C-alpha positions in Angstrom: 198.1 140.0 -36.3 198.9 136.6 -35.0 202.5 135.5 -34.9 203.2 132.1 -36.5 203.7 129.3 -34.1 207.2 128.2 -33.4 208.3 125.2 -35.4 208.2 121.9 -33.5 211.4 121.0 -31.7 213.1 117.6 -31.7 211.8 117.1 -28.2 208.2 117.8 -29.3 208.6 115.4 -32.3 209.9 112.7 -30.0 207.0 113.1 -27.6 204.5 112.8 -30.4 206.3 109.7 -31.8 206.5 108.1 -28.4 202.8 108.8 -27.8 202.0 107.2 -31.2 204.0 104.2 -30.2 202.2 103.9 -26.9 198.9 104.0 -28.7 200.0 101.1 -30.9 201.3 99.0 -28.1 197.8 98.6 -26.4 196.0 97.1 -29.5 199.0 94.9 -30.3 199.1 93.4 -26.8 195.3 93.1 -26.7 195.2 91.2 -30.0 198.2 89.1 -29.0 196.2 87.6 -26.1 192.7 88.0 -27.6 193.5 85.6 -30.5 194.4 82.5 -28.3 191.6 83.4 -25.9 188.9 83.4 -28.5 190.5 80.8 -30.7 191.5 78.2 -28.1 190.3 78.9 -24.6 186.7 79.7 -25.2 186.1 76.5 -27.3 188.0 74.4 -24.7 190.8 73.4 -27.0 193.0 74.9 -24.2 191.2 74.0 -21.0 192.3 74.4 -17.4 193.9 71.0 -17.1 196.1 71.7 -20.1 197.8 74.7 -18.4 200.1 72.3 -16.6 201.7 71.6 -20.0 203.9 74.7 -20.5 205.0 73.6 -24.0 201.4 73.6 -25.2 200.6 77.0 -23.6 203.7 78.7 -25.0 203.1 77.3 -28.5 199.5 78.5 -28.5 200.5 82.0 -27.4 203.3 82.3 -29.9 201.4 80.9 -32.9 198.0 82.5 -32.3 199.3 85.8 -30.8 202.0 86.6 -33.2 200.3 84.9 -36.2 197.1 86.9 -36.0 199.0 90.1 -35.4 201.0 89.4 -38.5 197.9 88.6 -40.6 196.4 91.9 -39.4 199.6 93.8 -40.2 200.0 92.3 -43.7 196.3 93.2 -44.4 196.8 96.8 -43.3 200.1 97.3 -45.1 198.7 95.9 -48.4 195.3 97.6 -47.8 193.4 94.4 -48.3 189.6 94.0 -48.2 187.6 91.4 -46.3 188.3 88.7 -48.9 192.0 89.3 -48.6 191.7 88.8 -44.9 189.8 85.5 -45.5 192.5 84.2 -47.8 195.3 85.1 -45.3 193.2 83.3 -42.6 193.1 80.2 -44.8 196.8 80.3 -45.3 197.2 80.7 -41.5 194.9 77.7 -40.9 196.8 75.5 -43.4 200.2 76.3 -41.7 198.7 75.2 -38.4 196.6 72.2 -39.3 198.4 71.1 -42.4 202.1 71.6 -41.7 202.4 71.9 -37.9 199.7 69.8 -36.2 199.2 67.7 -39.4 195.5 67.1 -38.5 194.4 67.5 -42.1 196.4 64.5 -43.1 196.8 62.4 -40.0 194.2 59.5 -40.0 194.0 59.8 -36.2 193.1 63.0 -34.4 195.2 64.7 -31.8 193.7 62.5 -29.1 193.7 59.3 -31.2 190.2 59.5 -32.5 189.3 58.3 -36.0 188.7 61.1 -38.5 185.5 60.8 -40.6 185.5 61.9 -44.2 189.0 60.7 -45.3 189.9 60.0 -48.9 193.3 60.0 -50.8 195.2 60.6 -47.6 193.3 63.8 -46.7 190.7 64.4 -44.0 188.5 66.5 -46.3 185.5 67.2 -44.0 187.8 68.1 -41.1 190.0 70.3 -43.4 187.0 72.4 -44.4 185.7 72.7 -40.8 189.0 73.5 -39.1 190.0 76.0 -41.8 186.7 77.7 -41.5 187.0 77.8 -37.8 190.4 79.4 -37.8 189.4 82.0 -40.4 186.4 83.2 -38.3 187.2 82.4 -34.7 191.0 82.6 -34.6 191.5 85.5 -37.1 188.5 87.6 -38.2 186.7 87.9 -34.8 189.7 88.7 -32.7 190.8 91.4 -35.1 187.3 92.8 -35.4 186.8 93.0 -31.7 190.2 94.7 -31.2 189.2 97.2 -33.9 186.0 98.0 -32.0 188.0 98.5 -28.8 190.6 100.8 -30.5 188.7 102.5 -33.4 191.3 105.3 -33.8 194.0 102.8 -34.4 192.0 100.4 -36.6 193.0 101.9 -39.9 196.8 101.9 -39.6 199.7 99.5 -39.2 200.8 98.8 -35.6 204.2 97.3 -36.0 207.4 99.2 -36.9 209.8 97.8 -39.5 212.0 96.6 -36.6 209.2 94.8 -34.7 207.7 93.1 -37.7 210.5 90.5 -38.0 210.3 89.9 -34.2 206.7 88.8 -34.5 207.7 86.7 -37.5 210.3 84.9 -35.4 207.7 84.4 -32.6 205.3 83.0 -35.1 207.9 80.6 -36.5 208.7 79.5 -32.9 205.0 78.7 -32.3 204.9 76.8 -35.6 208.0 74.8 -34.6 206.6 74.0 -31.1 203.3 72.9 -32.7 205.3 70.6 -35.0 207.2 69.2 -32.0 204.0 68.5 -30.1 202.6 66.7 -33.1 205.7 64.6 -33.6 205.7 63.6 -29.9 202.0 62.7 -29.8 201.8 60.7 -33.0 203.8 58.4 -35.2 202.4 60.0 -38.3 204.8 61.9 -40.5 204.0 64.1 -43.5 205.4 63.1 -46.9 207.5 65.4 -49.0 204.5 65.6 -51.5 202.1 66.6 -48.7 204.5 69.3 -47.4 205.0 70.6 -50.9 201.3 70.7 -51.6 200.5 72.7 -48.5 203.3 75.2 -49.1 202.2 75.6 -52.7 198.6 76.3 -51.6 199.7 78.7 -48.9 201.8 80.6 -51.4 198.9 80.8 -53.9 196.5 82.0 -51.1 198.9 84.7 -50.1 199.4 85.7 -53.7 195.6 85.8 -54.3 195.1 87.8 -51.1 197.6 90.5 -52.2 195.3 91.2 -55.1 192.3 91.8 -53.0 192.8 95.5 -52.4 190.3 97.5 -50.5 188.3 100.1 -52.5 186.0 102.9 -51.5 182.6 101.5 -52.3 179.5 103.6 -51.5 177.2 102.2 -48.9 173.7 101.5 -49.9 171.5 103.0 -47.2 168.9 100.5 -46.2 167.4 99.5 -43.0 169.6 97.1 -41.0 168.5 94.4 -38.7 168.8 95.1 -35.0 171.9 94.1 -33.1 170.0 91.4 -31.4 169.2 89.8 -34.7 172.9 90.0 -35.7 173.8 88.3 -32.4 171.3 85.5 -33.0 172.6 85.1 -36.5 176.1 84.7 -35.3 175.0 82.2 -32.7 172.9 80.2 -35.2 175.7 79.9 -37.7 178.2 79.1 -35.0 176.0 76.3 -33.5 175.6 74.8 -37.0 179.3 74.9 -37.6 180.1 73.2 -34.3 177.5 70.5 -35.0 179.5 69.8 -38.1 182.5 69.4 -35.8 180.8 66.6 -34.0 180.0 64.9 -37.2 183.7 65.0 -38.2 184.3 62.4 -35.4 180.9 60.6 -35.2 180.4 60.1 -38.9 177.1 59.7 -40.7 175.1 57.4 -42.9 175.7 59.3 -46.0 178.9 60.1 -48.0 181.1 62.7 -46.4 181.0 64.6 -49.7 177.5 65.7 -48.9 178.7 66.9 -45.4 181.5 68.9 -47.0 179.1 70.4 -49.5 176.7 71.4 -46.7 179.5 73.0 -44.7 180.7 75.0 -47.7 177.1 76.2 -48.4 176.7 77.3 -44.8 180.0 79.2 -45.0 178.9 80.9 -48.2 175.5 81.8 -46.7 177.1 83.4 -43.7 179.6 85.3 -45.9 176.7 86.6 -48.1 174.7 87.8 -45.2 177.6 89.6 -43.5 178.7 91.2 -46.9 175.2 92.5 -47.5 174.9 94.0 -44.0 178.3 95.7 -44.5 177.2 97.3 -47.7 174.1 98.6 -45.9 175.9 100.3 -43.1 177.2 97.6 -40.8 178.1 99.3 -37.4 180.5 98.4 -34.7 177.7 97.2 -32.5 176.4 94.9 -35.2 179.8 93.5 -35.7 180.3 93.1 -32.0 176.9 91.4 -31.6 177.5 88.9 -34.4 180.9 88.1 -33.1 179.6 87.6 -29.6 177.0 85.2 -30.9 179.6 83.2 -32.8 182.0 83.1 -29.8 179.2 82.1 -27.5 178.5 79.1 -29.7 182.1 78.2 -29.3 181.8 78.5 -25.6 178.7 76.3 -25.5 180.5 73.7 -27.6 183.5 73.9 -25.3 181.2 73.3 -22.3 179.8 70.2 -24.0 183.3 68.9 -24.6 184.5 69.3 -21.0 181.2 68.0 -19.7 181.9 64.7 -21.5 185.2 64.5 -19.6 186.0 63.5 -16.1 187.5 66.8 -14.8 185.1 69.0 -12.8 187.7 71.8 -12.7 187.6 72.0 -16.5 183.8 72.4 -16.4 183.9 75.1 -13.7 186.6 76.9 -15.6 184.6 76.8 -18.8 181.5 78.2 -17.0 183.7 81.0 -15.7 185.1 81.6 -19.2 181.5 81.9 -20.6 180.5 84.2 -17.8 183.6 86.4 -18.6 182.6 86.4 -22.2 179.2 87.7 -21.5 180.6 90.3 -19.1 183.2 91.3 -21.7 180.5 91.7 -24.4 178.4 94.0 -22.1 181.4 96.1 -21.2 182.6 96.4 -24.9 179.2 97.2 -26.2 178.9 100.1 -23.8 182.3 101.3 -24.9 181.6 100.9 -28.6 180.1 103.9 -30.4 177.0 103.6 -32.5 179.1 103.6 -35.7 
């Protein structure tokens, strides 16, 4: 007859708890740096020559790092589905581009360029493009990649009740620094009506996101495309999206309304394809391949931007970043399991 095991001691419980905390630290730190890397560095929004501007670097780390961790934490605690994540990503994008950097309303871009597609005080075409960019490249892809890297921790919250407000403060600091940068670089100032409109929309988005609860839906077994096709799909949609980015500054011979409609239809098509693949048994390798394709499109777009400049160091740095992206994908794919 076996004797029952001794009850766990306080020391045993503490060791288990500390081990759990250690397991949560790694994905938090990874996501904290992955978000600004994929959201800003790969696309050359933060290039090598900008690293001499400490205010800019710190603001990006605080806003992207803490902000995306908070989005992921809220989604986990409320058990949100993919659409809930998208809505939170939109709220995140509006806080950055609508309130802090003010690019959605400012008739001049961050570098003084004229914004195409402006009407009634809003840069409509840019608003759609930049919000879509942040939802996918700044929020969804970094979170998805970190979940692939840490599959055991992907289904649970990572922040304790004490650490959650800390990340909120860091995110608020990043927002304040972004606002300061915008005020220093431009004479444009938001009106009370514009501020109130953005805050109202952000509140509505968060409220709508809280209703998008995840449900256990059975998968429909069906043959999935290969991971290479998933990668090409991500690359294709990414290149189209960044081609739209160029049009936001170049303009076109037709009304911007048609460009806005085209961008919305492309976003819907991408969402439908991904949703269908997920229902049919989307695997970690499919997710990783599609994400790599989309991020590679951002890297190629960033390489184009720095090539148009006059700093060779930025071009070399971007090539190194793209090389690191490819190497990181190969390494992560080997680590990712088939499911």
